[in-house]
MARSENU-337083 format. One record per residue: x, y, z of N, C-alpha, C, CB in turn; residue in one letter. Coordinates in steps of 0.05 Angstrom, whole numbers, plus 32768, in hexadecimal, padded with zeros to 4 digits. Glycine has a CB too. Layout:
REM residues N
XYZXYZXYZXYZa/...
***
This chain:
REM residues 483
76ED76096F8776F276106F9E76D5761F6FAB770C76226F9Bm/76D3761E6FC676B876256FD176BA763F6FD276AF76196FEDm/76A176496FCE769F766A6FCF76A776736FF0767A76746FC6a/76AC76886FF276AC7698700C76947697701D76B076B37008n/768E768E70347674768E703C766D76A970437670767C7051p/767E76BA7048767476D27051767276E87037768776DD706Aa/768276E37024767B76EC700E766076E36FFE769076E87002a/765476CB7004764076C06FF5762576CA70097645769D6FF0t/762B76CF7025761676D97034761376F67029761A76D77054i/762677057028762477217023761877257004764377307027e/761D77156FF1761377176FD875F377126FDB762377036FC6a/75E977086FEC75CF76F86FF375C677126FFA75CD76DE700Ci/75CD7721700D75C57738701E75C47751700C75DB773D7036r/75D677546FF475D377656FE575C477636FCB75E7776D6FE2r/75BB774A6FCC75A977436FB2758C77546FB075A177226FB2d/758877646F99757277736F95755577606FA07573777B6F74p/755677496F9F753B77386FA9753D77316FC47535771C6F97h/7554773A6FD1755477316FEE754177456FFF757477316FFBf/753E77576FFC752B776C700E750D775E700C752B77907001p/750377596FF174E7774C6FF174E577316FFE74DC774A6FD6r/74FA77256FF874FF7704700574FB770C7021752276F37000l/7509771A70327506771C705074EF77277057751B772B705Ck/74E1773E704974C67744705474B27733704E74BD775B704Ea/74B57720703874A07708703474A176FA704C74A576F3701Cm/74B376EE705874BB76D8706874B476E3708974DF76CF7063v/74B87703708974B2770C70A77499771170A674C0772470B2i/748877177090746A771A708F745A77017090746277267076d/746776EA7089745976CE708E745E76C470AC746576B77079a/747376CD70B4747976BE70D2747D76D070E9749676AC70D1t/747A76E970E5747B770070F9749C77057102746676F67116g/74AB76F470F974C776F8710274D5771370FF74D676E570F4l/74C97725710974D47745710474EE7745711374BD775F7111a/74F6772B712675157731712A752B77327116751E771E713Ay/7522772671017532772A70ED7535774B70DB7528771370DDy/7526775A70E3751E777670D77537778470D2750B778870EBa/754C778370E77563779170E7757E777D70E6756377A37100d/7578776470DA758E775570DA758D774670C47590774570F0k/7595775370AE759A7749708E75AD7734708D75A577607079d/75C7773670A175DE7726709775D2770670A67601773570A3a/75C2770970BD75BB76EF70C775A576E270B975B476F070E3a/758E76F570AF758176EB709A758C76DD7082757576FE7092f/75A076EB707675AD76E0705F75BB76C8706375BF76F27056a/75C776C8707C75D276AF707F75C47695708475E076B37090e/75AB769E709075977686708E758C767A70737580768F709Cr/75857690705F7586768E7045759B76797038758B76A7703Ci/75B67686703875C6766F703175C87653703C75DB76777033n/75BD7651704D75BC7635705B75AA7620704B75B076387079r/75937632703775837625702C75877624700F756C762C7034r/759B7632700575A776336FEA75C176206FE875B076526FE4l/75BD760F6FCC75A976096FBD759375FC6FC875B275FE6FACp/757976036FB9755E75F96FC1755875E86FA2754476176FCCf/756075D16FA1755E75BF6F8A756E75CC6F76754175BA6F81g/756075D76F63756E75EB6F49756F76036F4F756075ED6F2Dt/7565760D6F61755F762B6F6A7581762F6F79753E762E6F84v/758B76426F6A75A6764E6F7775A6766C6F8275BD764E6F60t/758E767A6F76759076986F75757C76A16F8B758976A66F56t/757E76B86F93756A76C26FA8755176CA6F9A757576DB6FBAv/755176D36F7F753676D66F73752D76B96F70753676E66F57a/753776A56F69752E768D6F64752076806F797542767E6F5Cg/753076856F94752876796FAE750A76886FB5754276806FC7y/750E76A86FB074F476B76FB374DD76AB6FA674F876D26FA8l/74E076A36F8E74CA769C6F7E74C4767F6F8674D076A06F60a/74D0766E6F8D74CE76546F9874BB76566FB174EA764A6FA1a/74C476676FC374B7766D6FDE749376766FD774CC768A6FEFl/749B768D6FC6747E76946FBF746A76826FB2747F76A86FAEe/7475766E6FA4746876566F93745B76486FA8747D76416F81a/746576416FB97460762A6FCA745176326FE8747C761A6FCFe/7456764D6FF07449765B7004745376527020742D76597001g/7448765E70337456765B70517453763A705A74437672706Ap/74427632704E743976107057744F75FA7047741376077049g/746076067034746B75F97029748575E97035746D76077019g/748E75D7702974A975CC703574BD75D8703774B275BA702Ba/74C475E3702174E375F7702374DD7611703374F076037000e/74C4761D703574BE7632704874BB7629705F74AA763F7044y/74B67613706874BB7606708574D97604708C74AF75E77087q/74E575F97077750175F870807512760D7082750E75EA7073g/7507762770777514763E70807511764770957511764F7074l/74F1764470A074E7764770BC74FB763A70CD74CB763970C0i/74FB762770C87510761370E17527761F70E0751875F170DDn/7537762F70CE7551763870CB754B765370DC755C763B70ACe/7534766270DB7534768170E87528767C7106751E769A70D5l/751A7667710A7510766B712B7528765B713B74EC76597133a/752B766971547535765F716A7530764C717E7538766D7172v/753E7634717F7530761E71917540761F71AA753075FF7184g/7550762E71B37560762A71CC754C762C71E27578764171CFe/7549761471F275367619720F75457606721D751276127210t/753A76027232753F75ED7249752575EA725C755A75F7725Df/752A75D8726B751875CE727E751375DE7297752275B57286f/74FD75E8729F74FE75F972B37506761672B1750D75EE72C3f/7509761B72997517763872937503764E72A17519763F726Fr/750E766272B17502767372C374F1766B72D874F6768372B5y/7501765C72E874F0764A72F874DE765C730E750376327308i/74E17673731274D07687731F74BB7687731074DA76A17324e/74B1768372F3749B768672EB748C766A72F3749C769072CFq/749B765172EE7490763A72F274877638731574A7762372E8f/7494764673257490764B734174727656734274A77661734Dd/746E766A7334745A767D73387444766E732E745D7699732Ca/7446765F7317742D764B730D7426763573227435763A72F2l/7438762B732B74367614734074267623735774567608734Br/742D763B7360742376487378740D7653737B742E7657737Ea/7405765C735F73EA7673735A73DB766B734873F176907351v/73E37666732B73D57660731473C57646731673E6766072FEa/73DD7631731F73CB7614731373BA760A732E73E475F57309i/73BE761A734973AB7611735B738E7621735573B676167379p/73927636734A737A764B733F73687639732B73887668732Ce/737B762C731B7369761F7304735A76027309737D761B72ECc/736B75F9731E735975E07328734175E57336736875D0733Ai/734575FC7347732C760473597316760B7343733476207370r/7321761B732E7307762A731B72FB7615730F731176407302r/730F75FA730C730975E572F572FB75CA7304732875DB72E5n/72F575CE731C72EB75B8732A72D575A7731B72E175C27344q/72C275B7731272AC75AD730B72AE759F72EB729975C3730Es/72BF75AA72E272C975A272C272DD758C72C172D975BB72B2s/72F1758A72D77308757C72DC7315757A72C17303756372E9r/731B758F72B673287591729C734075A8729E731075997285l/735A75A27299736A75B97299737975B8727D737D75B972B1l/738175D07273738775D07254739D75E57258736B75D8723Cr/73B275DD724E73CD75F6725073DA75F4723773E775F1726Ci/73DF760D722873F2760F7213740C7618721373EA761B7204w/7418760B7208743A76167206743E762071EF745275FF7208s/743D763C71DF743A764671CF7457765071C37428765571D4a/745A764871AD7479764871A5748C763471B87484766971A9g/7486761C71B87490760871CD74AF75FE71C8747B75EE71CDc/74B5760971A974D2760071A274D475E271A574E8760F71B4s/74E775D771AC74ED75BD71B174DF75AB71C7750775BE71B6i/74CE75BC71D874BF75AD71E874BF75AE720774C5759671E0g/74DA75B4721274E075B5722F74CD75C5724074FA75C17234p/74BE75DA723674AD75EC7244749375DB724674A976087235e/748675CE7237747275BE7238747075A57247746F75BB7225a/748C75947247748D75827255749375867276749E75757248y/74A3759F727A74A575AD7294748875B272A274B575C97290t/747975B87297745875BA72A0744C75A572AA744575BF728Bi/7455758F72977447757372A07451756A72B8744C755B728De/7470756D72B4747F756272D37474757272E674A3756472D8i/7470758C72E7746A759E72FA745875947307746475B572F4l/7439758E72F47424758772FC741E756A730E7418758B72E6l/743175597303742E754173097440753873257434753172F1k/74567552732B7460754D73427454755B7357747775517342q/7444756F7355743675817366741A75837369743D75987360h/740D7576735273EE7574735273E47558734F73E17585733Af/73F07545734E73EB752A734673CE75247352740375167350a/73CB7526736C73B6751D7378739C7530737273BD751A7393s/73A1754B736E738B755B736B738175557351738F7577736Fq/7393754D7339738A754D73207384752F7317739E755C730El/73817520732E737A75027327735E7500731A737A74EF7343e/735B74F37304734174F572F7733C750872E7732F74F67305g/734D751A72E57348753372D27350752A72B6735A755072DAw/7349753C72A27355753D728773687556728B733C7540726Eq/737F7551728273937565727D739E7567726473A67564728Cv/739E757C725573A97581723B73C07594723D7395758B7228h/73D5758D723473ED759E722F73F475997211740675977243i/73F675B2720673F875B571E5740F75C571E373DE75C271D5v/742275BB71D2743875CE71CA743675CE71AF745575C771D4g/743B75E971A6743A75F3718C74517601718174267601718At/74577600716A7470760C7160746E7610713E748B75F8716Ad/747D76227139747876257115748D7615710C747C76477106i/74A07606711A74B775F8711274B475DD711074CA75FC7122n/74B375CB70FE74A975B270FD74C175A2710874A075AB70E2n/74D875B0710474EF7599710E74F2759C712D751075A07100a/74EB75B6713774EB75B8715874D775A2716074E075D97166f/74C075A6715374A77592715874AE7570715F74937593713Al/74BF756A714274C67552714574D77549716074D2754D712Fe/74EA755E716374FB7556717D74EA755971977518756A7181q/74D6756A719774C6756971AC74B8755271B174B6757A71ABa/74AE7546719E749D752B719C74B1751471A8749275257178r/74C5751971A074DF750371A474DF750171C6750475117195r/74E7751E71D074E4752171EB7502751671FA74C9750F71F5g/7514752071E1752F751271EC7546752871E9753974F571DAa/7551753271FB755C754D72007580754B72097547755A721Ay/7595755A71FC75AC7557720A75B17565722675BE756071F9g/75C67560723075CD7572724B75C2758B724B75EB75787250d/75C575A0723A75C275B9723575A775C1723D75C975BE721Bw/758E75AA7239757675B27236756975AE7251756975A57220a/757D759E726875767594727F7588759E728E757275797281v/759775B2728A75AC75C27295759B75D372B375B775DA7279r/75A575CE72C7759E75D872E2758975C672F1759375F472DFg/758075AA72E6756F759D72F5757F758F7304755C758F72E8l/75757588731D7581757673317587755B7329757075737347s/7593754C7334759C752E7330757E751D733575B97525734Ap/7571752F73497558751973517544751F7341754B751B736Fe/753D753C7332752D7540731B7533752D7301752F755D7314t/7550753372F97557751E72E37552750072E87575752072DDl/755774F472FF755274DB7303752C74D77305756474D2731Ee/752074E8730F750574E3731574F874E672F474F974FB732Ea/74FE74F672E274EF750472CD74FA74FC72B774EE752172CDc/751774ED72B3752374E6729C752C74CC7297753774F57299f/753074C57283754174AA727E755874AE726C753174947271d/756C74A57276758874AB726975877495725275A674A7727Fr/758C749F723A758D7494722275A4749B7211757674997216q/75BB7489721075D77493720975DC74B1721575DA749271E8d/75DE74C6720075E574E0720575CF74F2721075EE74EA71EDr/75BC74E3720A759F74F8720C758D74F07229758674F171ECl/757D75027233756B74FF7241754E750072397571750D7250w/754374E2723B752674E57231751374E9724A751D74CB721Es/74FB74F8723E74E874FB725874DA74E5725B74D575117257v/74DB74DE726F74C974C8727C74AF74C4727474C774CB7296k/74A474A7726C748B74AF725C747774B7726B7481749A724Dp/747774B57289746474BE7297745F74DB7295746874B772AEk/747474E8728C746F7506728D746C750D727074877516729Dy/746274FD725F745975047242743E7500723D746674F5722Dr/742F74F57252741774EB724D73FE75007244741074DC7264q/7403751A724B73F07531724A73FB7543723773EC753E7266w/7415753E722A742075557219741D754971FF743F7560721Et/7411755771ED7414755C71CD7422756D71C17401756271C1t/742B756B71A8743775817199742C7584717B7456757D7199f/7429759B7173741D75977155742875B7714B73F175917154m/742475BB712F743275D67123741875E97126743E75D370FFp/74227603712874127612712B741B762E71277408760D713Ef/741376417112741D765B711074127673711E741C765F70F8n/741F767C7135740E76927143740B76A971357419769A715Cl/741A76AC7120741576C2711073FA76C670FF742A76C37100v/73FD76AE70ED73E976A670DB73D3769670E273F3769970C9e/73D6768A70FB73BF767970FF73A87680710C73C676657109g/7391767C710E737A7684711973777682713873677677710Da/7377769271487373768C71647363769A71707387768C7172i/734B768E717C734E767571857345765D71697339767471A2p/734C7646716A734C763571557345761E7161736476347146s/732B761C716573217604716E732375E97160730876097172y/731E75EB7144732875CF7137734575C4713C732575D17118p/735875D77144737275CE714C737675CD716B738775E1713Fh/735D75CE717A736275CB7192736D75E871A0737475B27194g/737075FD7194737C761C719B7366762771A7738676307181i/7365762071C0734C763871D07344762D71EB732A763D71BEg/733B763F71FD732F763C72137344762D72267315762F720Eh/7357763872267372762E72357371763C7253738F76397222f/7377762D726B737876387282739476487285737376247297d/73A9763C727673C47646727A73CF7649725E73D57633728Bi/73DA7660725773ED7662723E7406766C724473E276737228i/741C765C723A74317669723D743C767172207444765A724El/7446768A721F744F76957206746876A3720D743976A971F9c/747D7696720E749876A5721B74AD76A7720B74A476987232r/74B576BE720774CC76C271F774CB76BB71D674DF76B17205n/74AE76BF71D274A976BB71B574A376D771A9748E76A671B1v/749276EA71B6748B770371AB749F771971A2747A770E71BCm/74B6771171B274D3772271AC74D57721718E74F1771471BBi/74D07711718174D7770A716674C1771D714F74D376E67163y/74AD772771607495772E715374967751714F747A77227167f/748A775C713D748C7778713C747277817150748A7783711Bd/746C77997153745977A17167743C779D715D745E77BE716Fe/7438779E7141741D77937136741B777A713B74197796711Ba/742A77687139742A774C713A7424774971557442773E7131t/74357750716874327749718174197754718A74477750718Fr/740E776B718473F67778719273E27762718473F0779C718Ah/73DF7756717173C87748716773CF772C717473C577487144r/73E57725717873E97708718673DD770771A1740877007189l/73E1771D71B273DC772071CC73BC772271CF73EC773871D7l/73B0772E71BA7391773071C27384771271B37382775171B3g/7396770271A7738E76EB71A0739276DA71B6739A76E17188n/73A976D771C473AC76C871E2739876CC71F773C576D071EFl/739476E971F5737876EC7206735E76DB7206736F770471FFh/735E76DF71E8734776D171E2734276B071E2734376DA71CCk/735F76A871DF7361768D71E2735E768172017379768771D7a/735F7690721373627689722E7348768B723673757699723Fl/73427676724B73247671725D7322768D7269732476567279a/730A76927275730776A77289731876A372A172EC76A87291d/732976B772A9733776B372C17352769F72B9732276A572D8g/7356769872A2736F76907297738A769E729D736C7691727Cg/739F7691729C73B8769C729F73CA76A2728473C4768B72B0w/73D876B2728173EA76B6726D740676BB727873E176CC725Dl/742176AE7272743876AD7277744876B5725B743D76937282v/745676D17262746576D9724E748476DB7256745976F17246v/749676E1724274B276E3724974B476F9725574C576E17235g/74CC76FF726974D27716727774D2772E726674E977137285h/74DB772C724E74DD7742724274BC774B722D74FB773B722Fa/74AD773E72357494773E721F747E774E722C7487771D7217e/748577567246746B77677253746C77867248746C77687278a/7456778C7243745277A77237743777B37240745477A57217g/742F77CA7231741677D5723873FE77C77230741477EE722Fp/740077B7721C73EA77AB721573E27792722B73EF77A271F8q/73FA778B723873F27774724D73E0777B72617407776A725Am/73E37797726773D277A4728273B777B0727573E677C27293n/73B777B0725E739E77B8724D738B779A724C73AA77C6722Ae/73967784724C7388776E7244738A7754725F739677657227l/739B775F726D739D774C728B739F775672A373B3773B728Ef/739C774772B573A3775072D473C0774872DE738C774272E8i/73D2775872DD73EA774A72E373E8774473047405775E72DAp/73F4772C730973F3772573207418771C732473D9770C7323v/742377307337743B772D733C7445771B735474447745733Ds/7455770B7351745976F57369747D76FA7369744B76CD735Fv/748676F0737C74A676F1738074B476E8736874B076E07398p/74C276FA735874D076F2733F74C176EF732874DD76DB7343g/74A776F57323749876EF730C748076FD730C749276D3730Aa/7476770272F5745A770A72EF744676FD72E37459771D72E2t/743076F472EA742176E672D6740E76F872C9741376CF72E1l/73FD76F172BA73E4770072AF73CB76F272AE73E877097294y/73B876FE72BA73A076EF72B6738976FE72AC739976E372CEr/737976ED729A736076F5728E734D76FA72A2735776E2727Ak/73407714729F732C771672B47316770672B07323773072B6q/730D76F972C872F576E272CB72DC76F372C772F576D072ECa/72C976E772C472AD76F272CD729D76EB72E2729D76EF72BAe/729276EE72F67299771272F972B3771C72FE728B77207311p/72B6773772F872D4773E72FC72DC7737731672DB775B72F8p/72F57731731173057722732E732677337326730876F1732Dv/732A773D73437345774A734173587738735173467767734Et/736C773C734A7385772E73557398773C7365739377267341a/739F772F737C73BB7737738773C87723739273BC774A739Ba/73DF7727739F73EC770E73A473F8771473C274047707738Bv/73F8770073D37401770073ED741576EA73F573EB76FD73FEs/742776E97400743F76DA7404743476CE7423745F76F07404r/743576AF7425743576A87441745376967443741676957448k/745F7694745C7477768D74647474766E745C747D76957483a/74847662744D7489764B744E74A3763D7448747976447442t/74AB7627744C74C97620744874D47627742D74CE7603744Cp/74EA7637742F74F8763D741A74ED7653740474FD7624740Fg/74F7766673F874EB767C73E874E0766E73CA7503769773E4p/74E6765C73C474D7764F73A874C1763F73B374EB76397394a/74BE763B73CC74A0763573D7748B764373DD749F762C73E8a/7494765F73DA747F767573E97466767173DB7487769673E6a/7454766D73F37438766873EC7428768473E5742B76587405a/7421768473CD7417769973C073F7769673BD7426769B73A6l/73EB76A873C873CB76A573C373BD76BA73BD73BD769B73D7t/73A976BD73AA739676CD739C738576DD73B1738576BA7389l/738376F573B0736D770173C37364771773B77376770873E0a/7348771B73BE7339773473B17345774873B9731C773973B8a/734F776573AB7356777573AE7358778C739A7364776E73B6a/735677A173A6735677B6738C736677B67377735A77CF7392p/736077B3735E737677AF7347738977C27347736C77AF732Cr/73A077B6733F73B577C9733F73CE77BF733173BD77D1735Dr/73D177C6731A73E277B8730773FE77BC731573E077C472E8a/740E77A17315742877A47320743F77A7730D742E778E732Fa/744E77B4730D746577B472FD7478779872FE747477CD7307r/7478778C72E17484777772DC749F777B72D7747A776C72CAa/74B0776872E074CB776E72DC74D5777872C574D9775A72E1p/74EB778972BF74EF779472A874FF7782729A74F977AD72AAa/74F977767283750B776072777509775D725C750677467281k/751A774F72537523774D7232751B7732722775447750722Cp/7520772C72127518771A71FC751C76F471FF752C772571E2a/751176E471E8750B76CA71E7752976BE71E474F776C471CFp/753276AC71F4753C769971E97534768671DE7547769371F2r/751B767E71EC750E766B71DF74FC767371C874FF765E71F0s/74FB768071B774F1769771AB74DD76A671BB74E676917193a/74E0768D71CC74D9768E71E974E9769B71F674D7767771F5g/74FB76917204751776A57209752676A571F4752B769D7221d/751E76A271DE753376AA71C9754176C071D4752676B171ADa/753F76CA71E4754676E471F5752C76F171F1756276F971EAa/751976F471FF74FE770071FD74F7772071F374F476FC7219s/74E8773A71D774E7775471D074D8776171E674DC775971B4a/74DD777271F674D97777720774C87793721374EC7772720Cp/74BC7790722974B877AC723574AE77A3725174A077C17224q/74B777B6726474A677AC727D748B77B5727E74B177B67297s/747D77A3728E746077B27290746377C672A97443779B7296a/745777D872A0745A77EF72AF743F77F172C4745F7808729Ag/7440780972CB742A780C72DF740C781072D87430782272F0p/740A780B72BB73ED781272B473DD77FF72B973E878187299q/73C3780972BE73AC77EE72C5739577FE72BF73A977DE72EAs/738077E872C1736577F472BE735677F472DA735377E472A8r/733E780072D87332780272F1732577E972F87320781772F3s/732177DE7311731777BE731472FD77B97307731277B67333p/72EE77CA72FF72D477C672F572D577C372D472C177DF72FEa/72EB77CC72CC72ED77CD72AD72F777B172A5730377E672A2s/72E877A2729272ED778A728A7305778E727272D2777C7282p/7311777A726C7323777A725B731A777B723F73317767725Fp/7322778872277319778A72127319776A7209732877A07203p/72FD776871F672F7774B71ED730E774771D972D8774771DEa/7317775971CB732C775571B27345775E71B8732577637197s/7358775E71A2736C776671A37374778471A87374775D7191g/7360779671A1735E77AE71A0735677BD71BD734C77B2718Av/736B77C771C6736677D471E3734C77E571E5737E77E871EAp/733E77E271F9732777F371FB733378147205731177E37213a/732178237200732B783B72087328784272277320784D71F8p/733C7852722F733D7852724B732278637257735A78607254p/7318785A726973027866727F7310787B728B72F878527297d/72FF788C729C730878A572A87316789D72BE72F478B872AEa/730F788472C97321788372E1733D787572D97312787172FAa/7341786B72C37359786072B9736A787672B07353784D72A3e/7360788B72A1736A78A1729C737A78B172B6735578AF7291t/736978AF72C7736C78BD72E1738578AF72EB735278BB72F6s/7385789272EB7399788872F773B2788772E8739278707300e/73B5788472CE73CB788B72C173D678A272C273C8788772AEr/73C678B972C773CE78D372CB73E178D872E573B678E472CBs/73D778C572F773E278C5731373FB78BA731573D178B87326s/73FD78A77303741378917304742B78A872F9740D787172EDq/742778B072DD743978C772D4744278DA72E7742C78D772C1l/742E78E572F3743278FB7303744878F5731974187905730Ee/744278DC7324745378D27338746F78D17330744A78B97340a/747078C5731C748F78C0730E749B78DB730A748E78AF72EEc/748D78EE73017495790872FD749F791773127482791472F2l/748A7916732F7492791C734774AA7910734A748079177359a/74AC78F5734B74C478F0735474E078F7734B74C378DB7354r/74DA78F7732A74F67904732274FA7921732874FC79027305v/74E8792F732F74E6794B733774F4794E735674C579547337e/74ED793D736374FD793773837513792E737D74F079217399a/751E791B736C75347907736B754779107352752778E67368q/75497926734A75527929732F7571791873287553794A732Ar/757C7912733D75987904733C759278E5733C75AB790C7357l/757578DE7341757578BC7345756D78B3732A755D78B0735Fd/758178A3731C757E78957304756378827305759878847300p/755A787B731B75477866731A752A78747317754978537336a/7529788D731D7510789D731D751078A172FB751078BD7334a/752778A972F1752478AD72D17520789372C2753F78BB72C4h/7528787E72CB7520786972C17508785972C47530785E72C6y/74FB785C72DA74E1785A72DD74C9786E72D274E0785772F5q/74D3788B72CB74C1789E72B974C27892729D74CD78BE72B9l/74DA7885729374DC787C727A74CB7866727574F478757274g/74CA7855728874BC7840728874967849728674C6782F72A3l/74917857729074787860729674707870727B7478787372B2v/748478837274747C7892725A747A787E723F749478A97254e/748D7869723B748C7857722A74747849722C74A17848722Ce/7466784072407453782C72457438783F723A7454781F7268e/743A78587249741F786772417420787672267419787D7256l/743A7873721A743C788271FF743B78A271FF7423787871EDg/744578AC7216744878C6721C746678D07220743878CC7234v/746B78EF721C748778F97226749778EC7217749078F57242g/74AF78ED721F74CB78E1720F74DA78CC722274E378FB7207d/74CF78B5722074E078A1722D74F8789E722874D9788C722Dp/750378A4720B751878A27203752B78B67216751678A571E7v/752378CA7219753478DE722A753678D77247752978FB7229a/752178CC724C752578C47268753A78AB726B750778BA7274a/75397897726175487884726175667890725C753E7871724Ef/756E78A37248758078B07248758678C07261757E78BD7235k/757878C9726D757C78DE728B758978C4729D755578EF729Dr/757F78B2729C7583789A72B0759E789172AC7570788272ADa/75A97891729475BF787F728A75DA789B728D75B578707263l/75D078B3728D75E078C6729375E878C972AF75D678DA728Ay/75D678C672C075DD78C172DD75E978A872E875C878C472EBl/75E4789372D475F4787972DF75F8786D72C275E2786272F7d/7610787072B67611786472A576147843729E761F7871729Ep/7612783872B57611781872B975F9781272BF7622780D72CEr/75E0781E72B975C5781672BF75C0780972A875B1782B72C5f/75C377EC72AE75BD77DA729275A477D9728C75C677BD7292v/758B77DF729C757677D77290756877F97282756277C472A8l/757A780A728A75707825728175807822725F757D7843729Ba/75947815725E75A178157241758C77FC722F75C9780B7243d/758377E8723E757377D47231755877E17226756C77BE7246y/754D77ED72387535780072367535780E721C75337814724Dh/75497822722075507836720C7553782771F2756B78467215l/7560781471F27562780171D9754B77F771CD757077EA71DFa/753B77F071E0751E77E371D87510780071CE750A77D271F7l/750E781671DB7502782D71D1750D783871B67504784071E5a/7528783571B0752E783B7192752078267182754E783A718Ay/7521780F7189752077F97179750077F8716B752777DE718Dw/74EF77FE718174D77803717E74CE781C716674D178087198r/74E07832716774D97844715574E87843713C74DB785D7160r/74F27828713A750378217121751D7833711B74F178257108g/752D783971327544784671347557782D713A7544785D714Br/7563781E7127756E7803712F758D78077134756877EC7116l/75997821712D75B57820712F75BB7824714D75C37835711Bv/75AA783B715675AD7841717875A1782C7186759F785C7183p/758D781A717C75847803718D759877F37194757177F47181a/75AB77E6717B75C077DC717D75D477E2719175C777DF7169q/75DA77FA718F75EF7800719F75EB77FF71BB75F878167197r/75CD780A71BD75C9780871DC75C877EA71E575AD781571E5h/75BF77D871D775BD77B671E175D877B071E775B1779E71C8f/75E977B971D3760677B471D8761577BF71EE761377BB71C4r/760B77D871F6761577E3720D760977D6722576107800720Dn/75F577CC722675E077BC724075F577A3723D75B477B37239a/75FB7797722C760A777E722F76267784723B760C776F7214r/7632779C7234764B779C7240764A77A4725B765C77AD7232e/763677B17266763377B6727D7631779E7290762177C6727Ea/762A778872837624776E72987640775C729976067758728Cl/765177687286766A775472877673775672A67686775F7271e/7681774072AD768E773772C8767A773D72DB76AA774672D1n/765F773772D3764E773A72EB7642771C72F17635775172E6r/763D77127306763376FA730B761776F472FF763376F67326a/761276D572F675FE76CF72E775E376D472F9760276B372DDd/75E976D1731575D276CC732475C876E8733075D876B67339g/75DD76FE732E75D77718733775BC7720732D75EB772C732Fe/75AF7731733E7594773D733575997758732C757E773E734Ba/75897761730E7595777573037584778E730F7595777172E3v/759077A57313758877BB731D756877C37314759D77CF7315t/755677C77320753777CF731A752D77BA7305753377EF730Ce/753A779E730B752C778A72F97518777D7305753D777872F0g/750E7782731874F9776E73267500774F732674DC77717316g/75197748732E7523772C7330752E77217316750C771A7337g/7533773572FA753E772972E8755A772472ED7539773672D2l/756C770E72E87582771072ED7597771772D6758776FB72FAt/75AE771672DD75C3772372C975C4770872B475E5772C72DAv/75C276F372B575C276D872A475A876E2729275BD76B772B7q/759476E2729D757E76E4728B758176F87278756576E87298e/7587770E7281758777297274759D7726725B758F7744728Bl/75B2771C726875CD7715725275BD7701723F75ED77027263r/75B276ED723D75A476DE722E759576ED721D759676CE723Cg/758476FE7222756D770D7219758477217201755977207239m/7597772D720E75A7773F71FD75B2773071EC75B9774F720Al/75BD771971F175C9770871D975B5770171C175D576EC71E4d/7599770271C7758C76FD71AE7588771671A7757476ED71ADl/7587772E71A875837745719E759F774D718B757D775671B6w/75AF773F719575CF7747718A75D67736717575E77743719Fl/75C7771E717175CF7709715F75CA7712714275BE76EF7164t/75DD7713712B75DA7717711775D47736711275CA77067110g/75DC7742712475D57761712275E47771710975E17770713Fe/75D87783710175E5779270E975EE77AD70EF75D3779470D2e/760B77B370E3761777C970E9762877C77106760077DD70E8g/
***
């Protein structure tokens, strides 16, 4: 008689060796997403047992310790833990922003070298990397004629990389694409959509561990990128790992290069290291070039909102608040761990720190931060019954590490119990402080607040975030929750 799967998973979870096993794997992979999800982690362990003659948690732990993170079974477990759900042209607004702003700037900047390098970090099964090649060839083919273009996709999951190299996908990965795009970019093979050879010429895939791998790593070709996409990956990591990775991504970018992160992954360090460039529906992050350059965005009227022409212009440095968003579904969106970029910024003359450690604020920055906080406090004083005023104060306090953002988000919810982003950011604030039970409760409250709302509806105070995107991010946080 087969054992009851639920009972087996519960036995694994209660095994005295289980906490050490989980801690070891999280330490090696950075997947802190599982820190409060014992049942989900135990279920993944159950999928790997028996491993040869190993049938106990203690034996499995010893086997993993013996072979190390590079071993075959360790990799098999990682394949179980990673989330690979993604699709082509996911978050189309970010690709519109790349097409309208970042890619033209890179082409202008690299006219002498005629070299363009792009990294899809945490590429999962590959749609993001192929989307970039499709975008480049459909919109910039003439400008890039004779150029060397390299698009590299990396992931910790070898099974995902194998599928990426095959370039063949089911209907789910191409959902939302027009019949014209499907016909132009894919060949139908049985039940799969195979990326046409002309859109695979610049793209390669290789394994790389963002947590343990050295960045930059020039022997692996990891460095001096013009654009890095690391979307819905950092949601899995704890704050220390996320902080270190952002510093490394900054170093892996060429001067003036661009970083694209998931909606929920913008936070205080982003504005410490990068210049935020806001465009309709998205925020890109630029590594300051030498000599210092500041960025602002203006729109020119063109046919259709998606084709809005965006130009970079010299302007006083001012950080634009990114849309408040959440988690990776591609570990990328795996539903993306979030925080909205707030009003924090440096003065125009202040270069970004050379490492992942933020530089101490100068007098101008300290004054600016004080002004931002004072403005929020003044708004709350003048509009005590406005939930948005308290919500914005919470975002600023959380970003600057002052005040009591938990209380501010609670006040916003008291005034408007259906203020979904206040619930969401209150959950994040609790999660960052290790208070997992209230964090999960408010993630659930946020999901319930989205019930019966249309997928395409914009979320209040979300800066363009849709109900569907937020719902997907919440689903990730609530997968395998405990309690």
